[in-house]
TIMI-2910 file (N, C-alpha, C, CB; in pm, 1 decimal, decimal comma, always signed):
<rs>
+----------+----------+----------+----------+----------+----------+----------+----------+----------+----------+----------+----------+------+
!      n_x !      n_y !      n_z !     ca_x !     ca_y !     ca_z !      c_x !      c_y !      c_z !     cb_x !     cb_y !     cb_z ! resn !
+----------+----------+----------+----------+----------+----------+----------+----------+----------+----------+----------+----------+------+
!  +1444,4 !  -1185,1 ! -24160,9 !  +1460,6 !  -1273,8 ! -24049,6 !  +1525,0 !  -1195,4 ! -23935,7 !  +1544,8 !  -1397,4 ! -24088,7 !  Met !
!  +1472,7 !  -1214,8 ! -23815,9 !  +1528,6 !  -1148,8 ! -23699,2 !  +1566,3 !  -1253,5 ! -23594,9 !  +1428,7 !  -1046,2 ! -23640,7 !  Thr !
!  +1658,7 !  -1217,2 ! -23508,1 !  +1696,5 !  -1307,0 ! -23399,0 !  +1648,0 !  -1249,4 ! -23267,2 !  +1849,8 !  -1329,2 ! -23395,7 !  Thr !
!  +1615,5 !  -1338,6 ! -23174,5 !  +1566,4 !  -1298,3 ! -23043,5 !  +1634,5 !  -1381,8 ! -22936,5 !  +1412,7 !  -1313,0 ! -23034,9 !  His !
!  +1664,6 !  -1317,9 ! -22823,7 !  +1714,8 !  -1387,7 ! -22706,3 !  +1595,4 !  -1419,1 ! -22618,6 !  +1822,0 !  -1303,0 ! -22629,2 !  Phe !
!  +1577,2 !  -1543,8 ! -22581,5 !  +1462,6 !  -1581,0 ! -22497,9 !  +1509,4 !  -1666,2 ! -22380,9 !  +1356,1 !  -1656,8 ! -22580,7 !  Ile !
!  +1426,4 !  -1670,5 ! -22278,9 !  +1447,6 !  -1761,4 ! -22166,5 !  +1320,4 !  -1842,7 ! -22149,2 !  +1484,2 !  -1683,7 ! -22034,7 !  Thr !
!  +1336,7 !  -1963,5 ! -22101,3 !  +1222,4 !  -2050,8 ! -22077,2 !  +1249,1 !  -2135,1 ! -21953,9 !  +1194,1 !  -2140,7 ! -22200,0 !  Ala !
!  +1142,8 !  -2169,6 ! -21883,9 !  +1153,4 !  -2258,9 ! -21769,6 !  +1088,8 !  -2390,5 ! -21809,4 !  +1086,1 !  -2197,9 ! -21641,4 !  Glu !
!  +1164,4 !  -2498,3 ! -21799,0 !  +1121,1 !  -2629,1 ! -21844,3 !  +1117,7 !  -2724,3 ! -21725,6 !  +1213,9 !  -2682,8 ! -21955,7 !  Ile !
!  +1011,6 !  -2804,3 ! -21714,5 !  +1007,5 !  -2906,9 ! -21610,7 !  +1111,0 !  -3013,2 ! -21641,8 !   +866,3 !  -2969,6 ! -21599,2 !  Asp !
!  +1181,5 !  -3056,7 ! -21538,1 !  +1280,8 !  -3162,3 ! -21556,6 !  +1211,2 !  -3291,5 ! -21598,2 !  +1363,2 !  -3184,0 ! -21427,1 !  Leu !
!  +1276,8 !  -3367,7 ! -21683,3 !  +1222,8 !  -3492,7 ! -21735,0 !  +1300,3 !  -3609,9 ! -21675,7 !  +1228,7 !  -3495,7 ! -21889,8 !  Gln !
!  +1249,5 !  -3729,8 ! -21698,1 !  +1312,8 !  -3848,1 ! -21640,5 !  +1444,2 !  -3884,1 ! -21707,8 !  +1219,2 !  -3964,8 ! -21648,8 !  Glu !
!  +1463,6 !  -3844,1 ! -21833,2 !  +1589,0 !  -3876,4 ! -21902,0 !  +1640,0 !  -3754,2 ! -21976,9 !  +1569,6 !  -3995,2 ! -21999,7 !  Ser !
!  +1770,1 !  -3747,9 ! -22003,1 !  +1825,7 !  -3636,4 ! -22079,6 !  +1766,0 !  -3624,2 ! -22219,5 !  +1975,2 !  -3651,6 ! -22090,2 !  Pro !
!  +1734,9 !  -3736,2 ! -22283,4 !  +1675,2 !  -3732,7 ! -22417,8 !  +1537,6 !  -3668,1 ! -22412,4 !  +1665,1 !  -3875,4 ! -22477,4 !  Val !
!  +1457,8 !  -3703,8 ! -22312,9 !  +1325,4 !  -3642,9 ! -22298,3 !  +1336,6 !  -3493,8 ! -22267,9 !  +1246,1 !  -3713,3 ! -22187,4 !  Gln !
!  +1434,6 !  -3457,4 ! -22185,1 !  +1454,1 !  -3316,3 ! -22152,1 !  +1490,7 !  -3236,8 ! -22277,3 !  +1563,6 !  -3300,4 ! -22044,8 !  Leu !
!  +1580,9 !  -3289,7 ! -22358,8 !  +1620,0 !  -3221,1 ! -22481,6 !  +1500,1 !  -3202,6 ! -22574,7 !  +1731,1 !  -3299,0 ! -22553,0 !  Gln !
!  +1418,3 !  -3304,1 ! -22589,7 !  +1299,3 !  -3293,2 ! -22675,5 !  +1201,9 !  -3189,6 ! -22622,0 !  +1229,2 !  -3428,8 ! -22687,6 !  Lys !
!  +1183,8 !  -3185,8 ! -22490,1 !  +1093,5 !  -3088,0 ! -22428,8 !  +1144,9 !  -2945,9 ! -22449,2 !  +1076,8 !  -3117,0 ! -22278,9 !  Glu !
!  +1275,4 !  -2925,9 ! -22432,1 !  +1335,7 !  -2794,5 ! -22453,1 !  +1317,1 !  -2750,5 ! -22597,2 !  +1484,9 !  -2796,6 ! -22416,9 !  Ile !
!  +1349,4 !  -2836,6 ! -22692,1 !  +1338,0 !  -2801,3 ! -22833,9 !  +1193,8 !  -2773,0 ! -22873,5 !  +1394,2 !  -2913,2 ! -22920,7 !  Glu !
!  +1099,0 !  -2848,1 ! -22819,4 !   +957,6 !  -2823,9 ! -22849,9 !   +913,0 !  -2688,1 ! -22796,4 !   +869,5 !  -2935,5 ! -22790,6 !  Ala !
!   +956,3 !  -2653,7 ! -22676,1 !   +919,4 !  -2524,1 ! -22617,7 !   +981,3 !  -2409,3 ! -22696,6 !   +963,7 !  -2516,8 ! -22470,4 !  Glu !
!  +1106,7 !  -2424,6 ! -22738,7 !  +1172,5 !  -2318,9 ! -22814,5 !  +1110,8 !  -2301,5 ! -22952,5 !  +1320,5 !  -2348,5 ! -22827,7 !  Leu !
!  +1064,3 !  -2408,6 ! -23013,9 !  +1000,8 !  -2401,1 ! -23145,8 !   +876,7 !  -2310,8 ! -23142,4 !   +962,3 !  -2542,2 ! -23194,6 !  Gln !
!   +813,4 !  -2299,2 ! -23027,0 !   +696,7 !  -2211,0 ! -23013,0 !   +734,8 !  -2064,7 ! -23034,2 !   +632,6 !  -2228,6 ! -22874,6 !  Lys !
!   +862,3 !  -2031,1 ! -23009,7 !   +909,9 !  -1893,2 ! -23018,9 !   +980,5 !  -1862,6 ! -23150,0 !  +1002,5 !  -1864,1 ! -22905,0 !  Gln !
!  +1025,2 !  -1966,0 ! -23221,3 !  +1098,9 !  -1947,6 ! -23345,5 !  +1187,6 !  -2068,3 ! -23370,7 !  +1182,9 !  -1818,7 ! -23341,0 !  Gly !
!  +1280,9 !  -2053,2 ! -23463,2 !  +1373,9 !  -2161,4 ! -23495,5 !  +1499,0 !  -2146,2 ! -23409,4 !  +1410,4 !  -2160,8 ! -23647,6 !  Glu !
!  +1523,8 !  -2241,3 ! -23317,0 !  +1639,6 !  -2228,2 ! -23229,1 !  +1772,5 !  -2236,4 ! -23305,2 !  +1635,3 !  -2335,8 ! -23122,4 !  Pro !
!  +1860,4 !  -2141,3 ! -23280,1 !  +1995,8 !  -2146,5 ! -23333,9 !  +2088,0 !  -2215,4 ! -23234,5 !  +2047,5 !  -2005,0 ! -23366,5 !  Leu !
!  +2074,0 !  -2177,0 ! -23108,3 !  +2151,3 !  -2238,0 ! -23001,5 !  +2080,9 !  -2215,3 ! -22870,4 !  +2294,0 !  -2182,1 ! -22996,9 !  Arg !
!  +2103,3 !  -2304,3 ! -22777,7 !  +2042,8 !  -2290,6 ! -22645,8 !  +2131,9 !  -2356,4 ! -22541,3 !  +1901,4 !  -2352,6 ! -22643,5 !  Trp !
!  +2110,2 !  -2318,7 ! -22414,7 !  +2187,0 !  -2375,2 ! -22304,3 !  +2101,1 !  -2376,6 ! -22178,7 !  +2317,5 !  -2295,1 ! -22280,5 !  Ala !
!  +2117,9 !  -2481,5 ! -22099,8 !  +2057,9 !  -2485,8 ! -21966,7 !  +2149,5 !  -2403,8 ! -21876,8 !  +2040,2 !  -2635,0 ! -21913,4 !  Val !
!  +2095,6 !  -2297,7 ! -21816,7 !  +2178,0 !  -2207,0 ! -21737,4 !  +2156,9 !  -2220,7 ! -21587,2 !  +2150,4 !  -2066,2 ! -21778,1 !  Thr !
!  +2049,7 !  -2290,6 ! -21547,2 !  +2024,3 !  -2309,5 ! -21404,9 !  +1928,7 !  -2426,4 ! -21387,5 !  +1966,5 !  -2180,4 ! -21340,3 !  Asn !
!  +1947,8 !  -2501,2 ! -21280,1 !  +1855,7 !  -2609,3 ! -21245,2 !  +1809,9 !  -2586,8 ! -21102,4 !  +1922,6 !  -2750,2 ! -21261,7 !  Val !
!  +1678,1 !  -2582,0 ! -21083,6 !  +1619,8 !  -2567,8 ! -20950,4 !  +1570,8 !  -2706,3 ! -20908,1 !  +1502,0 !  -2461,2 ! -20948,7 !  Asp !
!  +1646,2 !  -2770,2 ! -20819,1 !  +1611,5 !  -2906,7 ! -20779,0 !  +1486,4 !  -2911,6 ! -20691,6 !  +1727,8 !  -2970,1 ! -20705,1 !  Thr !
!  +1458,6 !  -2804,4 ! -20619,5 !  +1338,0 !  -2802,9 ! -20536,0 !  +1212,1 !  -2793,7 ! -20621,2 !  +1342,8 !  -2685,8 ! -20437,0 !  Gln !
!  +1214,1 !  -2706,8 ! -20721,7 !  +1098,9 !  -2691,9 ! -20810,9 !  +1101,2 !  -2790,5 ! -20926,9 !  +1093,5 !  -2551,0 ! -20865,0 !  Lys !
!  +1214,7 !  -2861,4 ! -20944,0 !  +1232,8 !  -2957,7 ! -21052,4 !  +1215,3 !  -2891,7 ! -21189,4 !  +1133,9 !  -3073,6 ! -21037,0 !  Gln !
!  +1283,7 !  -2775,9 ! -21206,6 !  +1279,4 !  -2704,3 ! -21333,7 !  +1420,1 !  -2669,3 ! -21379,2 !  +1194,0 !  -2577,1 ! -21321,6 !  Thr !
!  +1432,3 !  -2648,3 ! -21508,6 !  +1557,3 !  -2604,3 ! -21568,7 !  +1532,9 !  -2471,4 ! -21637,9 !  +1612,8 !  -2710,3 ! -21668,7 !  Ala !
!  +1624,4 !  -2376,8 ! -21618,3 !  +1618,7 !  -2247,2 ! -21686,2 !  +1699,1 !  -2259,7 ! -21815,2 !  +1674,3 !  -2130,8 ! -21594,7 !  Gln !
!  +1638,6 !  -2223,1 ! -21927,3 !  +1703,8 !  -2234,3 ! -22057,2 !  +1712,0 !  -2095,4 ! -22119,5 !  +1627,2 !  -2333,2 ! -22150,7 !  Val !
!  +1829,1 !  -2061,6 ! -22174,1 !  +1847,4 !  -1938,6 ! -22250,0 !  +1876,3 !  -1978,5 ! -22393,5 !  +1962,6 !  -1849,8 ! -22190,5 !  Glu !
!  +1816,2 !  -1905,9 ! -22488,5 !  +1829,4 !  -1945,9 ! -22628,2 !  +1829,8 !  -1825,9 ! -22721,2 !  +1717,2 !  -2040,3 ! -22666,6 !  Ala !
!  +1884,8 !  -1847,6 ! -22838,5 !  +1876,2 !  -1754,3 ! -22950,0 !  +1790,7 !  -1822,8 ! -23055,7 !  +2019,6 !  -1714,5 ! -23006,1 !  Ile !
!  +1682,5 !  -1757,2 ! -23096,7 !  +1594,7 !  -1812,3 ! -23199,8 !  +1581,6 !  -1712,6 ! -23314,0 !  +1455,4 !  -1847,0 ! -23141,5 !  Val !
!  +1553,4 !  -1763,3 ! -23432,5 !  +1525,7 !  -1675,8 ! -23546,8 !  +1376,9 !  -1680,9 ! -23577,1 !  +1609,3 !  -1717,6 ! -23672,0 !  Thr !
!  +1326,3 !  -1567,2 ! -23621,6 !  +1185,4 !  -1555,0 ! -23657,1 !  +1178,4 !  -1492,8 ! -23795,3 !  +1106,3 !  -1469,5 ! -23552,0 !  Val !
!  +1102,8 !  -1554,7 ! -23884,4 !  +1086,6 !  -1501,1 ! -24019,7 !  +1006,9 !  -1371,2 ! -24013,1 !  +1016,1 !  -1604,2 ! -24112,7 !  Ala !
!  +1048,3 !  -1273,8 ! -24094,3 !   +972,9 !  -1148,3 ! -24102,1 !   +840,1 !  -1174,2 ! -24169,3 !  +1052,2 !  -1039,6 ! -24178,7 !  Asn !
!   +736,7 !  -1104,9 ! -24122,1 !   +603,6 !  -1124,5 ! -24178,5 !   +578,1 !  -1037,4 ! -24299,7 !   +499,2 !  -1097,3 ! -24074,6 !  Thr !
!   +662,4 !   -936,4 ! -24321,1 !   +645,4 !   -849,5 ! -24437,9 !   +760,2 !   -872,8 ! -24533,9 !   +638,2 !   -700,0 ! -24396,6 !  Thr !
!   +732,8 !   -857,0 ! -24660,3 !   +835,2 !   -875,3 ! -24761,1 !   +862,9 !   -742,1 ! -24828,9 !   +793,1 !   -981,9 ! -24864,0 !  Ser !
!   +990,4 !   -713,2 ! -24848,4 !  +1030,1 !   -589,4 ! -24915,2 !  +1056,9 !   -609,8 ! -25063,3 !  +1152,9 !   -531,8 ! -24848,9 !  Asn !
!  +1027,3 !   -727,1 ! -25114,7 !  +1051,7 !   -755,8 ! -25255,9 !   +938,3 !   -702,7 ! -25341,2 !  +1069,0 !   -906,3 ! -25278,6 !  Gln !
!   +972,8 !   -643,0 ! -25454,6 !   +870,2 !   -591,9 ! -25547,3 !   +888,8 !   -654,0 ! -25681,6 !   +875,4 !   -438,8 ! -25559,1 !  Glu !
+----------+----------+----------+----------+----------+----------+----------+----------+----------+----------+----------+----------+------+
</rs>
């Protein structure tokens, strides 16, 4: 298992619950989120910048 630092730009949603679901769905595309934070909001573009740490399972196994 490896960890990766990623950033994502998410469109703002009408409610905080919808925004959280959208963020988690986008992060799931990259791996299993360990933690994430909204680090910037662009009100003109109506987007939120998210930084996250995700884990990704290794595709090779070293077990014999």
